[in-house]
N, C-alpha and C positions, 0 to 999 in steps of 0.2 A: 560736409553734409553728414547728417546723423545716419546711423545704421538703419533706423526706422524708415527715414525718407528714401534711402537707397533701396530698401526692401520694397517700398511702395512703387518705386520706378520699375523694379524688376517685375513686380506683379503686373503693372500696366503693359510691360513688354510681353509677358506670358499671355495675357488676355488677348493681345493683338494676334496671337497665333490663330485664334478662332475667327478672326476677321477674314474678309474676302481679299485683302491685299496680297498680291503675288510676291513671293520672295524674289529679290533682285539677284541676278547673276551677272556680275560686272567683270568684263574681260579687257585687260590691258594688252595692247599690241606694241611691241618695241620695233619701230620702223627700221632700225639698223640690221635686223635679222635678214633682210633681203640680200645682204652682202656675205652671209655665211656660206660655207661650202657643203657639198654633198647633201646628206639627209637633213642637215641643219638649216639649209637655205629655206626661208619662209617668205612666200608671196602673199599679198593681201587676199588674193582669191582663194587661199587655203582656209580662210576663216569660215567656220560654220555658224552663221548668225543665229540660227535657231537654238544654239546652245547658250546664247547670251541675251539678257534683257538690255544690257548697255555695253557698248563697245567703245573703248577709249584709245584714240590714236596718240602715241607718245613719241616724241615730245616736240613742242615748239619752245622758243626761248623768250627772254625779255631783254630789251635794250635799255640803256641808261636814259633814253629819251621817253621811256614809257610806252614803247611800241612792242607788238608781238614780232618776234624774230623767227623766221623760218629756218630750221636747222638743216633740212634736207636739201643740200645744194643741187642734188641731181634731179630734183623735180622739174619737169617741163611745164611750168605754170601756164605758158601761153598756148599750149596744145589742147588744153581741156582734158588731158589724159593723166593728169598728175595724181599722186597717191591719195590726196584728199578726196578727189572725185571718185576714184576707184573704191576707196573705203566707204564712202557714203552711198554708193550704189548697192551695197550689201544690206543696207538697213531696210526694215519694213515697219508696219504699224506695231509690231511686237518687239522690235529692236531699235533702240535709240543710239545715236552716235555722239560722242563728245571728243574734244581734243584737249590734251593735257599740256600744261606749261610747267617747265622747271625740270625736276628730277635731281638726282644726286650731283651730277656733274655741273649743273647750273649754279649750285651753291646758293648763298643767301645775300651776298653783298649788294648786288644790283637790285634785287627785290627790295631790300631794306631802304636803299637810297630813294627809290621811286615811291614806295608806299608811305614814307614819312614826309613826303612833299605833297600837299593837298592838290596842287595844280597838276603835277605829274601823275598822281594817282587817278585823277579824274580823266586825264588824257588816256591813261592805260585802260580804264573802264570802257571808254568809247571805242578805243582801238579793238578791244576784245569783242565787243558787240558787233562791230563791223566785220571782224574776222570770221566769227561764227556764222553771220548772215552770208558773207561772200562765198564761203566754201560749203555751205549746206549742212553744217553740224546742228545737232539738237541742243548742245550745251557745251560747257567748259569745265575742266577739272583743274584745280589748283594743286600743284605739287611743289610747294615752297619748302625746301629742306635745309634749314628750319628757321622760322622766325626767331630773332634774338640769339641765334647760334650760327656758327660757321661763317662768320663775317658780318652777321647782323648786328642790330643794336637793341638796347632795352625797350626803346619805343615801339619795336615791332609788335609787341603784344597788343597795344591799342591800335596801331596802324593796320594790322591784319583784320581786326574787327571792322574798322572803317571801310576797308576794301570790300569785305563781304557785304556790308550794309549797302554800299553804293552799287555793287554788282547786282545785288538782289533787286534793288529798285528798278534798275534798267532791264534786267532779265525778265522781270514780271510783265513788262510791257510787250515782250515778244514770246512769252511762254517758254523761255530757255531753261534748261536744267543747270544747276550750279552744284558741283560736288568738290570734294578735296580729298587728297591722300595725306594722312597724318602719321607721324612717327609715334610709337607707343612707349618710348622711354619715359619713366615717371618724371624725370627732370624737366621734360617739355611742358607738362601741364602747370600753368601758372607763370611760366616764363615765355613760352611760345604760343600757347593756346589758352584762350578764355573759353573753356568748354561749353558753358551754357550759351554763349553768344554764337559759337560755331554751330551748335545744335539748333539755334533759332534761325539762322540765315541760310544754312546749307540744306539742300534736298536730301543728301546722304553723305556719310563720312566713311571713307575707305581706310580702315585700320591696317597699317602695314605690320601685321603680326607675324613677322618673319625677320631674318637677320638678328635673331635674339642671341645667337652664339655664332662664332666664326673664327677664322685663323688669327684674328687679333687677340684671341685668348691664348693662354699658354697650355690649354688642355682641350680635348675634344668636347664638343657640345652640340646638341641638336639645333638645327636651323630654326625650327618652329615647334617646340614641344607644347602639347596641349596643357600639360600639368607640370608641376615641379618634379625634381628627381632627388633621390637620396644622395646624389653626387653634388647637389647644391648645398653648400655649407653655410653661406651667409644669408642674411635677410635679403640683401640685394640680389643674390643669385636666385633665391626662391621666388622673386618677382618676375624673373625673365621667362615667362611662359604665356601662352595665349589666354588662359583662364584668368590669371591675375591681371593682365592688361585690360581685358574686356571689363572686368568688374571695377577696375579703377576708373575707367572712363565713365561708367554708369554712376559710380559713387560721386564723381565730380560734376554731375549734371547733364550727361549726354542722354538723349532720348534713345533707348535701346532699339526702337524701330528704325532709327536713322543710321545705326552702326552696321557697316558691312565688313564681315570678317575676311581679312586678307589671308590667302593660302598660296604658298610658293610652289611653283612647278619646277623647282630646282633644289639643289642641296648645297650645303657648305662642307668643304673638304679640308682635310688636315693631313700632314705627314707625321706619323707616329714617331715618338722618340725611341720606342722599343716595340718589336712585334710580339713581345711577351705580355704586353699590357694593351689590350685593344678595346676596352669597354668605354662607356660614357665617363668622362672625367680623366681619361688617360693622358699622360704628358704628351705634348705635341711640339715639334720644332718649327712649325710654320704651315703655310697653306699647302694643300694637295696639288698635284700636277693638273694642268689645264685639260679640259675636254677637247675633243676634235672639232667641235662646232663653235662653242662659245669662246674658246681660246683664252680663258681667264683663270689664272691660278686661284685656288681657294673656293671655287664654285664649279658645279656642273649642272646642266639642265637635266630634268627627269628623263628626257629622250636619250641623253648620253649615258646616264646611270643605268637605265633599264637595258640598253644595248650591251653595256659592259657585263652586267649580271647575266644576261642571256648567253653571252659568249663564254661564260664560265670563269672560274678562278676567284670569284668573290663569295664571301660568306655573309648572308643576310641574317640579322638578328632583330627580333621585335622587341622594342623597349616598352615594356608594359607599364612602367611607371609614367612615362611621358606620352604614351600612345602614338609613337612614331617609330619607324625602322631606322637602322643604320647598317652599312655594309663595309666590309674590310677585305682588302687584298694586299698582302704583304704589309708594307708600311703606309698604305693609303687607306684613309678612313673618310666616310661620307655619311652625314646625317641628312635625311630628306623626308619627303612625304610620298606615300604610295596610295593606291586605291583604298586600302583599308583605313589608313589614317585620315584621308580626305573624307571618307564616309563618316567617321566619328566626328570630325570637325563640322561637317555639314549638319549632322544631327545636333551638335552643340548649338548651332545657329537657331534651330527650332526650339531647343530646350530653354535657351536664354531669351527668346522672343526678339532676336536681332532682325535687321532688315534684309539680310541676305548674305551671299558670299562673293568674294572677289578673287581673281587669280592674277598674279604676276609671274609669268605672262604667257600668252597663247603659244608663242614660238618655242618654248622649252617643254611643253607637254609633248607626249609622243604623238604629234599631230598626224603622222603618216601611218600610225598603227604598226610600226616595225616590230614591236615587241610582242604582238599577238593578241592584244586586248581590244583591237579596233582603234580608229583615230580618236585622238583627244580623250584618253581613258580617265584622266583626272577630272577634266572639265565635265565629262559625261557623268561621272560619279556624283559631282555636285548637283547636276540637273536631276538625277534620279532621286536624290534625297529631298531637294528643295522644291522641285517642280513636278516630280513624277511619283514612282512607286515608293511605298513606305520603307523606311530604313530601320536598321537595328539600333538599339539603345546606345547612347554615348557612354554608358557605364560598362559596356562589354566589348570584346573584340575576339574575332575568330582565332581559336587556338592559343589564346593568351591566358596566362595564369593570373590569379589575384595579386594585386600589388601589395607590397609590405609597407608602403608609405601612406600615411593618412592623407597627406597633402596632395600626393600625386594620384591617389585613387578616388578623390572626391569627384562627384559629378555635379551637374548644375543643381542648385537648390530650388530651381524653379522648374518643376516637372511639367510635361506637356499636357497634363490633365488638370484643369482648374475649374472649380465651381465655387459659388458663394453660398454660405449657410449663415443664417442669422444667429446671434448670440443666445437666442431663446430656444434653439433647437437642441438636438441631442449632444451637440458639441459645446453647450453653454459653459461647461466646467473647464474647457480647454484654455480660454483666454483670461488671464489675470492681469495682464499688462499689454501695452502695445508692442508689437514685434513678432518674432517667430515662436511657435510652440509646437511640440510634437504630440501626436495623438497618444493618449495614455494606454490604449489597447492595441495599437498597430504602429510599430516603429517605421513602417514605410509611408505613413501619412503624416503630413504636417500642415500647419495653418499660419497664415499671416494675419495677425490680429490688428484690426483698425478701429480706433475709438469711434463710437457711434452713440450719441446721446449720453446716457448714463452707463452704457455698457460697451460691448465690442461686437463688431462684425468679423467673423472668422472666414477667411478665404482658404478653401481646402486645396491641397496639392498632393499628388502621389509621386513618390520617388520612382525613377525609371527602373524596370526590371526587378531584381531582388535587392536593390539598395535600400538602406535605412537612413533616416534623418539623424544627423550628428549634431546635437545641441551645442557642442563645443565650438563648432565651426560654421553653424547655420548652413550646412550643405549636406547633400546626399552622399553617402559613403558606403564602402563595403561593410556588410553586417558583422564580419569578424573583427572590425576595427571600431565598432560602435557599441557602447554599453546600453543595452536596452532589454 
C-alpha cells in the first residue's frame, strides 16, 4: 500500500473520533484463574461488567472432527450453574459476551486440518453457531495462533478467509458478533493474515500488542513498549513496539476503527546476568522467578508486581523512550504496564482513531485493589480515557523527561483535532503534491493533502501538546528533535 493511501486511512480513522461510536473496551477472562491461590484466585463474579463493553470467556478448543471442545472439565453443564451461564448472567444491554476458541496452547495443527477441509470447516461453522446459541453468548472470538505457523500449512492463509466468510454469513442471520485475536509479528501478515479480508469480515480485531520481548531473548526488554528504544539496534528490533505494529496493520489495509489495541495486565520477567547492569537491554540468563499466583517463570501479573513493589525492595524506573516502567530487585527484572503507561496507550487509541482497547486479562489486574488504587486500576484507567474523563496527551508523561531518541519520542501523526479546509483558503500554498505537508508558519500544524479536481483539499491536524510535525518521519515529535 502506498504511503498516501495509508495516510488516507489514518485520516479516516481520526475523523471517526468525532463520530458517535463508543470506543470498545474488550476484556478477556482466563477461566483457569479460578484455580489460583490466595489473592490470585479469580471468580467470574469478581468481574465488573460496567468496565467492559465486551467480555470474552477464554477458552474452548477445537476437535479434529470440527467440533467445539469444552476445555473446562470441572463445569457441571447439567446443573445449569456452569461457568458459561454465570459469565453470561453478568452481561447487560451495554456489555456483550463472547467465547474465545484456541489460544497459545491449542496450537495450529488441528485448526489447519479442519479449515482446509471444506466439509469439516462447514461443520465447524454450524457447531459454533449452535454453541453460541446454546450457552447464550453474543458472539465468538477466534484465537488461532497462528495460521500457516506452529503446525499449520501454507493453505491456511486462504482457509482462514474462507472460515471468516462462512462464519460471517451465518452470524449475520442471528446478529452475532465475530472477532479475532491476532499476533502482530510482521512475518504473520501475508503468511497467516490477509489483512483486508480480515478487516472486511470481522466486527473487530484484537491486536495482541504484547509479548514483544521476553525471556526468550538474551537481554532484558519491555513486554509492550509503546515506541522503540535506543537499545533496539536492528531494524527488526525497532519494529517490536506497539506504534510500529499498529501502523503496519493500517498500512496493510486494516480499518483503524476495527483495530482494538491490546494491553497486557502482566509483565515479562528476566534474571539478570549481573546486578551491575540493570537497564533495558541488559544481559539476562533466563526467565525471572515465578509469581505466587500465576506460578509461571518469565511472567508476573500486575497484581503480583504491584504487591511486590508495595512490600519494598524493588526499584521502579520510568522508561521514557518506550513510555513504560520496569522494576528491579537484586537479579530480578520485570518490564510491565502501570496506570501511567496504560493512560498513554489509551490516549494513543484516540490519537490513531482506533476502535478501542483490550486487556489480557482481567484476573491479573489488581482486581481486589490490594495495592491501594482501588479494584481493577489498569482497566479503570482505560475506561477513564476511552469512555470517561479527558486524558493527558500521549506525547507527555508525568515526571518524565524528554526522550533523546527521535523514533521513541514520536507521537501519533494523526492528532485528535481534525478539520478540512479547501485548497482555495489561506492554506492554498501548503499543498503542492498529495501526502503530508507541514504548515509553513506553525510547526505544530500539518495537513494531509488529497487531490481534488485540479488542486488539493488540505485536511488540517494539530500535533498534541507542544509537539511539532517532523517531515522526515511524517509524525509528531519533540520540538528539540525537529528542524523547524
